[in-house]
N, C-alpha and C positions, 0 to 999 in steps of 0.2 A: 712667729711674731708677728709679721705682717696680719695674718689672719686675725691674732688676738687684738692688735688695734683696730681692724675694720669690725669685729664684734662691737668692741665699747665705743665706736662712732656709731654704729647701729644703732645701740643702747642709748647713746644721748640723744639721737634724734626722738628716740621713740620717747623717751622722758620728757624733752622740749612738747613733743604734740600732745602728751597726756597731761602735762601742765596746763597748754594751751584749752583743753578743753572742761577747765574749771574744776577737777576733780582734786585740788589740791585741799587736804584739810586746814592748814594752815590759812588758808586765803579763805575757807570756810569759816574758821574762828574769827578772822580779822572782819569779814564782811559783817558776821552776826553781831558783832561787835559794835560796829560803825551805825547797822541800821535797826537793830534792836538793842541798846544799850540798856544796861540793869539800871535799876532806880537810884541808886546810892554808890556815891564814890567808892565806898569800899569793896562794894561787887563789881564795879567798873576795874579797879585795881586787882582784884583777884583774878579778872579774867584775864587782863594785861598780862599777868604773870603765867596763865595757863598758855596762853600764845607764846610767850617766849621760850616758856619750857620747851612747847612743841616745835621752835625752831631749834632749838640747841639740841633735843634730842634727834631729831632728824638729820642735823651735820655730823653730832658725836657718839651718838648711843647712849642706852641708859649709863653702862658701867662708868664713862667718861664723862657724865654730866657732874656739873659744880654748882651749888647754890649761887655761887658770886657770879658765874656766867648768866643764869637766868636773871639775876637781879639788874645784871648791866644791861641785857637785852631788854629788859622790860623799865630800864631806865629808872630805877628804885634803888632805894639804899636798902643793902643786903638785910640789915635788919628788919626792914619792912616785911620781908619774904615770909618770915616767921611769924608773923599777925595771920597769914591765913594758909601757912602749911605747914607742917610739922620738919618734914626734911623734903631730900630729894625724890624719896620713894612715894610719899603722899601723892606731890606734885605730878609725879608720872604717872601714877594710877589715876588722878583727875583725867590727864590729856588722853591716855589710852581708855578710859570707860566712854568718855564723850567722843571717841574715834569709833567706840564698837556701839554705842546706843543713839548716837544723832548722826553723825557722819554716814556709817553702811547703812544705817535704816532709811536714809533719803535716798541715798545712791543705789541701793541696790534691791529696790524694791517696786520702782517703776513699773508700770504695766506697759507691754508694747501692742500694737492692733495688729501685726502680724502673726502666722502660723507659729507650731511650735517650733520649729527650727529658727527663726528668726527670733521668738523672745531666748530660745539657747543660747545664740550666738551673740546676739547683742550684750545680755546679761555676762557671759563669760568673757568678751572683749572689753566692757565694762571693768570685769573685776581686774583683769590684767593692768588696766589703763590707773587704775585706781591705785594698785598696788606699786607701778611705776611712779605714779606722781607722788608717793609715800615710802618709798622704799625705805628711809632711814625708820621711821616711825613702825613700820611694818618688822623690820629687824627687831626693834625694842621690844613687841608684842611676843615676838619668841624668847627674848632674853629676861624680859620680866615674868613671863608665864612658867619661866624654868626655877624663879626664885620666890613665886607667889602661888601657893596653890588654890587660891580665892579668885585669883586673878586667871588662871590657868582655865578655872570651873566657869568662871563669866564667859570666858570667851568661847569655850566649848558650848554653852546653853546659847551663845548669839548663833553659831555654826548648826546647833540642831533646830534652831527656829527656821533658818533656812531651808535645811534639809526637810524639814516637815512644810513648807511652804509647795517646794519643789514636788514632795511626795503626794500632796493633795492635788496638787493641778495635773500630774499624770494620772491619779486614779481617775478622776472626774472625765477624762476623756475615753475611759474603758467602759464596757457594761458593769453594771454595780454587782459586786461579787465577783468579778473575774479576777482581781488582783488582790491578796494578800498585803494590807495594808503595812505591818512589820517588813516581810519583803520589800515592798517599793522605798520604804524608808530605808533599809539596809542599802540598795542599790545607789539611793542617792546620796547617800554619805559615801559611798564608794567612789561614785562620779565625783562628788565634792573634792575628794582627797584627790583626784588627778589635776583639779584647777588650784588645789592649796599647793600642791610639790611642785608644779609647773611655775606659779608663783615664787616659789623659793627659788628653783635653779634658775629662774630668766632673770628676778630683779633683787630678790633677798639675799639671797648668797648664789651667785652666778657660777653655773656648773660650764667649765669650759668645754666637757663633751658634749653637752646640750648645744651649747652655741656654735659649736664646730658643723654640726649636723644641720642646723638651722642657718649657717653660712652656706653648706653646700646646697641647699633648698632653696637660696634666696629668699628665705621666708624671716618675717617678723613677729612682733607681739600679734599683731590682728591675724595672721597666717597660723602662728599656733592656737590660737582661739578657737578659729574655725575649724581646724585639724582636730582640736579636744571635742567641738561641739558637734563633729559627724561620729563621734565616738558616744559622745551622750544619745544623738538622735538615733542611731542604730540600736543602742542598748533599751531605751523609753519606749518609742516606737518603730520596732519592727515592721520593715515593710512599706512604710510610708516614703514617698518619693523626696528629697532634698531638692527644690527647684530654687537655686539662689546662683548667683557669681559667685564662683570660690578660687581661692589661690592654687595652684596645679598641685601644691604638695596634698591640700586637702581633698581636692575633686579626686585625686589619684584613691586616698583612703575612702572614698564615698563609694568609690567604682570597685573597691575591695572584692578579689574574684572569690566565690563561693565554690571550693572546688575540694571534692573527697582525697585527702593526701594518706599515702601510706596503706592504702588498702592492699588486701592480700588476696588471690585467688584462691 
């Protein structure tokens, strides 16, 4: 029990740190409304309802969302909600579509000046920080994806665009024709799945087994992202040295021995 409490305290600290990094989608929407308000009152009210829905979704999830709660948070009459949205599903889809198209697009496409490992590590760290800052909304994406095939396809398309960027970046670093583009894309899908599942088990639906292992290694989100990034680097750029300060666990993975095991005479 003490270890579980320690894990939760560490998660809370990681959550606070992530929020301080400006990676909250709700803050993003609020700042955008304040600095770039839509021209009409109706459009501004619609945005306020989206922000209110995002707040309720983050706290309660999709299944517990009520239109009355959204209206209350937005400080509008409940009847006004239906002027702008048909029901709770429509407002949820509006929120999550903006999360995919606007927020992820801004926060996961930044270009870094370092080498391949630095780029991989910074992107993976940012992904976990985004998930930590928006854990309730990330859970909603899974909930809505299960119920709405069209949204699930939209999320998959967003992922594919990201994997295609990764694959294109990798392919450019090798001689022309050295790598099959579909093969590199397949590897990008597999490595992306590592980060998606890591985010689920760290943040969205915490896995006590994983948290226990991380606790034993005194590892936080950053250490987990770095360890995963070593795996990415070893797969995408084998033989390229990793010149970076690493958590001991990530450093040990980077130094993983290549030994012939189980050979017979």
